[in-house]
N, C-alpha and C positions, 0 to 999 in steps of 0.2 A: 063430460071431463073426463081430459086425457091422462091418461096412469103414465108413468118414467116407465122405461124398460132398461130395468140395474142390472140386466145378464150384458145388455148393449154397453152400459156407460161403466161396467164394471173390465170388459173386453179393450175397450178402446182406453181405460186409464192402464192396464198392463201394459196393452204394446207402448201406449207414451211412455210409460218407465222402463219397459226394455229401448226403446228407441234410446233413450235420455242415456241411458248407463253404458249404451254403445258408443253415440256420439262422444262421452265423456273417458270412457275408455281409450277412445282414439284420440281426442285431442289431449288428454292428460298424461295418459298413460305410453300409449303404442307410439304417437308422433314423435315423442321423446326421445323414447328408445330407439327407435328409424333414426331419424336426427343424430343419433348418438353415432349409432353403427357408420351411419354415410360420413360421416367425419372422423371417425375411425378410422374408414377403410379409403380415406384420401393419405394419411400419414406415412411416412415414408419407412418409419419406426415407432413401434408400440412399445413404448415405457414406461407407462402410468405406476402400476403396480409392484414391479419388481425390483428389489434394491440392485445395483449395477455392483458386480465384482469389480472389473477391470475394465478400461476403457483406452481403445489404441486411437490414436490419431498420426495418417502418415500422406504427406504429401511434399512435395518443392524439394526431395533429397533428405525431409527430416522428417525424425517419425518421434512419438512421446507417449507415453505409455502410463496411464494414472491406476491405482489402484483402489479403493474404499475402504479406509481406517477407521469407519465406523458401522462394517457391517454386525457387527453384535450386537449394535442397538435396531439392527433392521432398519438403519439410513441407505443417504447413497440411491433414493428412488428422487426423480422430478421433484423440484420445488425444496427440498429438504435442506435444513442446516450442517453440513457435512462437510468432515475432514476425507482429507485424500492426499499419496504420496504419491513422485515421481519415481518408476522403476526405472523410465529409460527416457532418456541417454545418462543421466545419471541417478543414484539416490536423494534426491533432495525431497524436501515439504513442500509440496504443492501449491500453488494458488487458489483458497479454497472459492475463491468467490469466480474465478474465470474458469473453472472447472467446472461448477456450480450452474453458470451460463450457459456454456455448451450442452450439459446434461437439458437444460431447459429451451434451450435451439432444436436439438433433435427430437427431443416429446414431438416439440409444437410444427415441426417440419410437417406438411404440405405440398406434396407434389404437383402443380398445378395442371399436365396432361397425362397420358401415357401414350405410348406406339405400342399396337402389337404385333408379334412377330409370331404369331402363331399358326399363321396360315404361311409361313416361310418354310423351303424346305432347308436343309440344315448347311449345306452349303451358301445359300443366301444367307439364312441366321447369321450366319460367322462371316459375312462379307461383310453384310450392315454395320454388327458388332464392332467389326476391326474401323470400320470408315467413323463412329463413332466413339470411336478410342477407349472400347466396353471389351477388346478381346483379350485372353488370356493372357499374352507378354504385354500388354498394356494396365493393364490390370493390377501385375505383379513386379511390378518394374521400383525403379525407384522414386522416380518422378509422378507416379500413376496417386493417385488421392483417393483414399481408404480411409473410412470410419468400420472399428469393430469393437463392440458390445457384448461383452461375456454375463451372462447371466444364470442363475441356480437354472432355469428353466432351457438352457442353452448358448450358441455363441448366433450374432447377429453382421453381419459384414454390411455395407453401404458402398457403394465401388461408386466414383464422378468420373465421368470422361470429359469430352470436349463441349464447348457451347452448341448450341442449339442452332441449326445455320438460320432459321428466321424465330427471331426475338430474342432477349438474352439468358433463355434458361438456361441451365446444367443435364444434359444426357446421363441418366444413372442408371444401374442394376443392382437389386437385393439381393445379396445371400444370406438363406435360413439353415433349413439342412442341406439345401442345396442350394445352387446360383439357376433365380428364376429368369434367364434370360430367355424367355416369349413375353417381355413385356420391360421395354425400357421408360421407366421414369422423369420426367422433367418435374428438375426442383429451380428452385426461384434463387438467381443469380447471388442475390446477397450472401447465400450460404458459403458461397466459396473462399469469403475473407476467413471463414476458420482458420482453415490452412496456409494462413500468410506469418501468422504469430512464430513469434521464436522463442529459445528456451526462456530469457528474461521476462517472458509475458505468462508463461504457464506457472513458474516456480514461485515460493513463494518471498515477497519481499520486505516483509516485514522483520526489521532487522532485532527487536526485542520481544518479547512472551511474558512480560511483567507488567506491571499497573505501577501510577506515583505512588499510587497509596503503601505499597511494599517496602518505598524507598526509607532509611531512620536518616541519611546522611548523604552531603554532597557536598563535593568541591566546584567549584567552576572558576578558570582562568580563561579569561577571554580578553579582548582587547578593549572593554569599556569598563572592563571588575574584576578583580581576585577575591572572592570569597567563598566560604564555606557556610554550609548550614546543615543545622539539626533539630532533628523531630523532637518534642519534650513535652508532654503531658496535652498532645494533641495542636500542639504550635509549633510553629519553626523560629528558631531561635539563628539567627547571623551572626559572622563573625567578618569583619572588614578590618585592614591597617590595624590592629589592635582590638576593634570596641568591638560591640558586641551590641546586637537591635533587635529588635523584635520583628518577625517579617510578615508579611502578608497572608495568610493561608491560602487565599484562591489564587495570585502571582506564584505563589514560589511550586503550589501543585501544578499550575498552567505551564511551568516551565517541567517540570518534571513531566508530565504527560505529553510534552511536547518533542522531550528525547526519548524517551521507551514506549512513545508511539512512531519513532522514525522509518521509514522505508523507503526503501534504496527505486531510484527511478533505475538503476542498471548494475549490473557486474563489471565493474575495470577491470578487474585479475581476479580470481579463485584462489591464491595464495600471495595474501601483501609480502610472503617471505620469498617468493618469487621471483625469478627475474623480472618478469612482466610487471608484477606488484613493484618492486625496487624502483622498477625505471618509474611509474605511473606517480610516486610517492618523493622519488628524487627529485620529479620536474615542479612539484606543488611548495606552496611555504605553509608550514603549522600553521592554525590559524587560533581554535580552540581546545583546552581539554579539558573536558569533564566526567568527576570519577564519581561511582554512584555504588555505595553502601545499602546492601538487601539486606530486612532485615530477618532477624537467625531464624524465626518462628519456628516450628517444632523440633528441627533440626539438631542434636545434639553440636555441632560444628558450626561456626558462625560460617557464615558461606565470604567466601573473597571477596575484596570489591573488583569491579571490571574499570578500566579507564575509554573515554571516546573519545577517540582525535578527530578533529575536524583540519584539512586540508584544501587550501583555497591555490587554483590557477588561472592567471590572469584577471584582469578585472575592465570592468564596463562600466560606465557612469564616472558622476566623478561628487567629490566630497562627498553625505549623508550619503547620496542616493547609489554609492561606489557599490557593487555586487562583486563576486567572484566569477568568474565565464567561466569555473567548474567547479566542485565542488565535492573530495572522498571525505570517505568518514571510516574509520577501522575501529574495532574491539577487541579488546587485549584477550577475549576470550574466546574468538571466530575469526576465523582464517583470514576471509573473503575482504578486499578493498571497494566499496561499496561509493557506486554514484546516485548523490543527491542534487534536488534540484536546488540550486544557488538561493532562493528567498529561504531557504531552513534556517541558514547562518542568521538572521534577524530575530528569529525563532528563541533562539537559543542563548544570542549573546546579547547581555542584562547588563543595568548598571544595580550600582547596590541599590537606588533611588526607587527603581522601577521592583523591589522584591521586599524592600521594607515596609512594613503597617504603615500604610497610608492613612489608618483610623484612628480619631482619638480615642476611643474604645472599642473593645471587640465587643463583639454580636455576644457573645456569653457574659461578657459585662452589663452588657445592657438586660438583658433576660433576669438577672440574677439581684438587678440594682435594688437595694431598699432601702438606701438613706442617701437623698441629695442635700446637699448643704451649700448654699452660695451666699458671699459675701462679699466686700469690698465697693469701692463707692457707689456703682451702681444701685446697690440693694441697702444701702446705709446699716447703722446698728439699730437693734444685734443681727447677726447673719439671718438669714433664710434657710431652714431649715423642713425638709418635708420627709415624711414616713410612710414608707409601704404598709398597712396592715389592712388585713381582711381583702386582700386586693383592692384596695382606695388608698389614694395616694392624699395625705393629711398633714397639717401645720403643725409642727410638733410643741408650735407656741400655743395654740389656742385650740387645737383641734378641727380647722377649719379643712374643710375638704376643698382639691383643687382637681381642675378641671383632669379628666383623666387625658382627653383627646391632646391636651398640648403638651402634657409629661411625655406623652406616647412618640409626640412629633419631637420633641427636643432630644427624646434618647434615639428617637429613628437618625435624626442628621446626624449626632456624635457618632454613631455604629458606619456610619458610611466613609466611602473612602471622598475624605473630604479636603486632604492636605495636600497642597498643589508646590510646594516648593520648601524646601529644607534651608535657611538661611542659618548664614555664620557671619560672627564677623563684624564688621562695617554693615554689611546688610540688616543685620537686626536693627528693625526699629523700634524709638524711645514711647512709651507709655503703659509699659507692666503695671507699675506704681498705682495707679488709676485705674484697672482694668477690674474684672468679675473672675471673680473664684470662682471654681467648682471643686467641691470634695465629694468622690462618689462612693458609696462604700455598698457592703451586699452583708451575709448572713454572718462573716467570719470576721470582717473588718469594715469602720469606719471609714477608714480611707483607704480606698483599693486604689484609687485614682483621683489624681490631681493636677488643677488645668486652673489655667488664668488665661480670659479673651480681653484683648483690648483693641482699640482703633485709631489707624493711621492713615491721613493721606486716601479716605477713603476706601478702605484695603481692611481685610479682617485678620489678628492674628492670635495665633495661640501657642504656651508655651506650656511642657510640661514639667511640671512642680519635684516630679521624684525622679527626674533623670541628672545623672553628673553632663549628659553633653552641652556645650553651649551652646546651643539652637531655637529658634523660634520655626514654627510655621505657620508659611502664607497660606489660609485658607480658601476654600471656595464659597462666595458672596451667596451660595443658599442656605449656610444656615445662619444667617445675622440674624434673620425673622423668627428663630425658632429660639434665641438665648433670652432668655429674663434680664433686660436691660432697664426693669424695674419692679419693683419689688411684689407688684399689683397682677402680675405678669398670667399667672396660673391661676385666677383665682377670675372667678361672676363677680357683676358688683352685688349683687343678692346677697350672698354671701359675705361680701369685704361690706355690707352694713351690719351685718350679724353682728360681725364678728368686735366690729365697733361699740355695737350697743350691749355686749358684752365688758 
């Protein structure tokens, strides 16, 4: 009988465990560290963990200095959503997105290869640097290209010289505590585009710093309409030609968002009152005026309203497709003359019918409905009254339960944007007297909304019986199938049989 040598087995197991641990450490610990070190070694600048205090970019006779406005929050690292200010050539708010993109590009900038000058004599090294466009005169010249990054740990500068004679790379040297001129880095050619931007690219182009929800009233004088709007109890009330109309919350807020999110394409003049500014505006035609009144908020004094004036120059296209060649805008509280993309005009020039309520009932009325009364020729007599009791819809007459999906489908259609046109005068069709009438009520009132529906020439129409306006709505055909054109529409056959028996 053979005996197992347990000592030998233990030594073997221990050896395997040690070897396995070494392999694991090398594969999952040491290798990633070495790979990260190798990757970091290829970076022209290492900006990963330290907030950037200032960032300066010089090239092509232009110089821009950006200052972090979020140092207190320890932001301004690559990838942070940080705020930046322009210090040079003018003190302005910077375009945070573009500065952040530059910072990320710098952080991810790897050199493709390098040229060692360690073995060269000082004279030969100086001659080569001059040949590469990296000698002291070239580095400090107005046309020289360089980026300087200042952090709490020090200042790093990256100088760009000429293009590599072979390939498309850019020759460069790095300066940290001192100029590292013994090694020339070759950067990818795409990086040179960072030096081609002008002031318009780097400065903040957002005209306003408020949201649509902060606006309590507005006035719009455009090509298509002249109206005003006021926010009351969460809804918009429009006034036009002496009439008051319910505004569509989504459409009005969309208009205001288009205004408050205006972004300049460029800056035609820094001051609208300057000679250059007056000349630009005199050569253009005043188009649209929009006045916004901001909510008072917690301030003791109500903020003054401000007016946005659009100026149109030239014209392209014909008829409805016509657009200005150039579109400028001024704001009563700001100095510059901003240039906008011409398509912006269509976003803010709205007709009354585009902003008024295009729903038969509001979303709030849909969800607070407690009573539905249907009457008229399609229903017969007596009226059909449905009540919402204990989350169920039942007939008031005999307590028969209505199908909930049918009720919800009807309310959903009524609360959607179903009005296609607003008809007046001779355009109003006949048939109202034979129509289907609906009275919607909630907990406070049995007659919150009153409507009548009818069909004429295969089209569906409706009228608001509570409105003083002599108009009728042409409706979307999709609502037709969800209206109770017969008394039994909301009930199942079994419930009807039970109701008859009772």
